[in-house]
N, C-alpha and C positions, 0 to 999 in steps of 0.2 A: 445731295445734302440730307434730304429726308431719310434716305436709306442708312446713311452714317449715323444719324440720330437714333434711328430704330435699333441698329446693332449695338451702339453704345448703351442704350437703355437696357437692352437684354443683358449685356455683360455686367452692368452695374447691379442689376437684380440678382444675377448669379453670385457675384462676389458677396453681396449683402447676405444672401441665404447661407453661403458657406461659413461666413464669419459668425452668423447667428448659430449655426450648428456646432461650430467649434466652442463657442461660449457655453451652449447648453451642455455639450459633452464634458467640458472642463468643470462646470458646476456640479454635474452629477458625479464625476470622478472624485472631486474634493469632498463632497458629502459622504461618499462611500468609503474613501480612504483619506481622512483628514490629515493635515500636516501637523507635526509636533515639534516644539522647540524646547530645548533644555540641556542641562549638562549630563554628559555620559557618566554612568554610576561609578566608574573606576578611572584612576589616573593612569597615564600611559608612560612607559619607560622611554626616555629620550635616548635614541641610539646615535653614537658618534660615527659618522661615515666619512670615507675618503680621507682618513688621516695620513699625512705623508709618512713614509716608512722610517725616516730618520728622526721623527719627532714623537713625543709622548705627551699625553694629556696629564699635566702635573696637578692642575686644580680645575674644578668646574663648579658652577654655582648651583645647578639643579640636576636632579636625576630623573624626575618625572614631571609630566605636564597634565594639565586639565583642559578638556575641550567642551565647548558649547556647540550643539548641533541643531540643524533643522532637517527633518526627514518625514516622509509619510509614515503613518502608524505601522503599516505592514513592514517597511524597512526597519523602523526603530526596533520592532519586536525581534528582529533577527540579528541585531548587533551584538558582537562579542569583542573582547579585547584584541583578538586576532584579526578583527576587521579593520584595524588601524595600524599605521606605522608612523611613529613620531621620530624625527631625525634632525641632526644638526650637521651640516656639510662643512668639513674643514679643508676642502680642496684648495690648493695653491696658497695656503697660509704659512707663515714663517714663525720663528721663535718669538714669544711675547704673549700679551693678553689680547683677546678678541671677543667681540660680541657677535654671536651667530644666531640668526633667526631660526626658530623652531618651525619645521614644516610637518604637517600631518597629512598623510594620504589615507583615503578611505576606499575600500574595495567596491562599495555600492555607489554608482554614479548619482543615484537619487538622493544621497546624503550630502548636505552642505555643511562645512565647518564654518561656524559663525565667529567664534572667539577661541583663541588659544591662550592659556594662562600658565606660565608667563609667555611673553611673545619671543624671548630670546634667552640664550644660555651664554654665560660668561665663562670662557675657557682660558687657561694658561698653558701654552705649549713650551716644552723644553726639549733640548737636544737629547736623544737617546745615547747612553754610554754603557759599555760593558767592560768589566774588569775581571781578571782571573786572579784569585787570592788564595794564599795558604790558610788552612783552617787551624786555629789554635784550640787547645783543649786543656782546661784546668780541672783538677779534682777538688771539689768544693767542700768535702768533709775529710775527716782523718781516718786512717786505718784503725781497726780494733787494736787494743792493747796486745803487745807481743807480735804485731804484724807490721809490715812496711809495704808501700806500693811504689812501683817504678813509673817513669813517665809514660803517658798514654800514647798509643799509636792510632792513626786514623786511616780509614779506607773509604773513599779516596782522600788524598791529603789536600786537594785543592777543589774549589768550587768556582762557578761563574756567576757573577752578580750583574744584573741588567736593570736599568731604570733611568730616571731623569738625571742628567749630569750633575745637577745641583745637589742631588742626594748621594749619588755614587761618589762624588768628590769628598763627602763628609765621612766616609768609611775609614775608621782607624784600624779595625780588625774584624774578621768573621770568626765566630767561636762556636764550639760544641762542648759545653762544660758538662761534667758528670758528677754524680754522687755515688759513693761506694756503698752506703747504707749498711755498714757493718759487715760487708763481705770478707770472708777469710779465704777466698779462692779467687783466681783470675776472673775479671768482670769483662763481659763483652755485651755491648748494648747499642741499639740504634738511637742516635741523639739528633734532635732538630738543630739546624744551623741558623745562627742569628748574626746580623750585621750590626755593629755598634760604632758610635762616634767616639771622639776623644774623651768625652765625659762619661763613657760607658753606658750611654743611653741606646736602647734598641731603636734602629732606624726602620720604619715601616714604609710600604709603598715600593719595595724592590722585589725583583724576581731572582730567586737563588736556585741554582741548578747544580747538583741535586739538592733537595731540601733537607735530606738527612744523610748522615755519615755513620759508619760503624766505628765505635770507639772501644779499644781494648786497653785494659789496665792490669798489668801483672800485680798480684798481691801474694806476698810471700811471708812465711813465718820467720821471726828473728832467731838467731842462734841462741840456744839456751832456753828456748820457750817451746812448749809442746801442748797441743789440744788433745785431751783424753775424755772419754765418756766415763760415767759413774755406774758401777755395778753395786747394787744394794745386797748386803748380806743380812740374813735373818737368823734369829735364835729362838728355838721353841716352836710350838704349833698352836693354832687357834683352838678354841673349845670344840669338843665333839659336835659334829653336825654343821661346822663352819669351815670355809676355805678362804684363801687369799685370792680374791678375784682380780685385783689390779694393784700395781705399784707404780707410782708416779714420782720421779725425782726432779726437783727444780733447784738449780738448773740441771739439765741432763748432761752437759759437758762443762769442763773447766780448763783453764790454761795453767799449766804448772811450770815452774821456773826452777832451774837447777843446772848442774854441770851437764854439758852435752853428753859425756860418757855415761852418766847415770840415766839421763832421759832416754838414751838409745836402748837401755835394757828394759825400760818399762813398756809393756804392751799398750795397746790402744785404749786401755781402761785402768782405772784405780778403784779399789773397793772401799766401801764404808765400813766403819766399826759395826759389828753385828747389832741389829735392833731386836729387842725382845718382844715377841708377839704371843707369848705363852697365854693360852686360855682366852684369847681375845674374842669378843662377841660383837664388837662395833668397830667402825672405822677409826684408824689411828693417824695422827699427824705428829711427826717427831723431827727435831733437829738431828742431823747426823754428822759425825766427824769422819774425815777421810783417813784411811790407813796409807801413809806415804813413807817412802824410804827416807833415811836421814839425809839432810842436805837439799831436800826437795820441798818446795812450798807452792801454795796456790796463789796465782796472781789475782789481785783485787778480790780477795776472799771475803764474800758477803754471807757465807754459810750455805749449807745444803739442807733442803727440807725434803723429807720423804713422806708421802701420803700413801697409806696402806688401806685398801678397800677390803673389809671383812664381810663376807656374804654367806647367808645360810645355804647349805646344800639343799637341793630340791629333790622331792620324792613323791610317791603316791601311795594311797591307802584306800581300801574299800571297807566300809562299816555297814552293818545292818541296823536299821532303826524302825520302830513301830510308827504307824501313821496316826497322827492326831487330827480330829475333825474340828473345824472352826466354823461358827455361824449356824449350828443346828438349832432349829426352832424348838421352843418348849412344846411338849406334846408329840415330839417326833423321836424316833429311834432309828439307827442306821447300822448297817453292817458293811464291812470293808473286805474286798477280796482282790488281791491278797492284803493282809493287814500289816505287812511290813515290806520294805524295799531295801535294795542295796544302793548306798550312796558312794560314788567314786570321787575321791578328793585328791588334790595335788597341792604342793606347796613346800615351805621350808621343813626340813626334817625335824628340827626341834619342836615346831608346832604340831606336826603329825605324831611325834612320840609322846607329847604331853596332852593329847586330845582326851577330853572327858566326855562321858556319855551325854551330858547336857549341852555340850558345844555344838552338836549337830541335831537338829529337830526337823522332822518331816511333817508338813501340814497339808491338808486338803480343805479348801474353802467351799462350804455347801450353803452359804448364806443365800436366802431367797429361793432355794430350790424346793419344788413340790415333791410329794410322795412319788416314788417310782424308782426306776433303775437309771443310773447316770454313769457315764465314763468320764473321769476327771483326771487331770494331771497334778500330781503332788509337787510341792515346792519346798525348797530349803531356804528359809528367810534369812538366817544369820549363820555365818561360819566364822569362828574366831581365829586369831593367829595368822592372818594374811593368807588363809587357805582359799582355794577356789574349788567350786563344785563342777566337776567335768561332766557328770551324767548321773541320772537316777534310773535304776533298773528294777522293775519295768517303769516306763515313763507314764503309763496310764493305769489307773485302777478302777474297779467297779464299786460304786457306792449305791446301796439299796436303802432308800428312805421309806419308813412306814409311819403313818399317823396312828398314834395310840388310841385316838378317839373313834377310829373306823370300826363298826361292829363286825364281829365274825359270824358269818352265816353258817346255820347247821347244815350238814350234808342232806341232799335230797333223797327220799325213799326210792328204792330200786323197783321200777314198775314191773320188772320181770320176775320178781320174787314170788315164790309159791305161798299162798296164804295158809296160815296155820289153822287147822280145823278146830272148831270149838267142840269140846267134849260134850256128849249127851249125858245128862244126869237122869 
């Protein structure tokens, strides 16, 4: 009995020591890596899982959830949105409305989910339905005057529509409508397909395959109508030194109406009555009449405007000019070498031909310079008549500045000269 008591006493002491060690270790661990509780900084997308193949989620109350966590600080610092998975399990559910608990899984087992907001998601499940339907296409605007369009053709002519049966049953037609936008030639364009109900409202929430179809609309010209371009005729010539740099006709084409036999004889253009540009030195804008055969008229004739750009011819010229000094101090004099330069000009010929001597001046600025020899660049400050200075040759000249107040020293006597003997009297 005494031995049993002794063994029991030793065992109790060992257990007490072990528990005390665990407590000390736990306290030390908590102090080193304290626990933190709070909401994760981002909301989590709620994933719908295990949806039956023949059902579709028609409505759902929430898309994302918020979670409150408890975790050691070291684990909290490593949490990312990818550390979680929020889901709602639809396994073994039927058509109708359901409340599904939101479950959140965390990669780190040291992280505990305390609260999920909201706790559940409400979903409405509907039967999946698919229909194959012919695509209708309407032209939503009119063809240009003198043109007509034929019924559209579509490729492919049918599409498959999948979705909740309650939506699919509302479809009255699927359409791919198109605008011509003034086209005078056949139109071929990719157009998105839309499902519409009996009130012509677009039904959303459906999957249409393919989502686009190719719509072709033949556009043809009516008999007795013809599109032609406009050729501008000119009379005279601009002033000497000027040229016609551009001619713009607005509109550039017109539709003419007449007998098919007469229209067949007209080439792809009609001419304007000649416009007089004699001695023009500036841009012109004139209304122009068209020269048309008898029995032919212009459809929807709003007139033709011709804008003529008159631009001076460009050329070049070299002139020699004396250099003028600027900023020379009082009491200084200067010499220039060379004292004249060649100035190469470019610009409109009329300006070059009317160039006067005072129109081009060459200046060298010597303000603030002391006496001595200086290498300076001449400049041409102003050139009239839209001319440009291409170069100055030479581009550097030598300026020698002398102070007039500086005394001039007498030449030193020659030490090697032979002294003149003084005559003896």
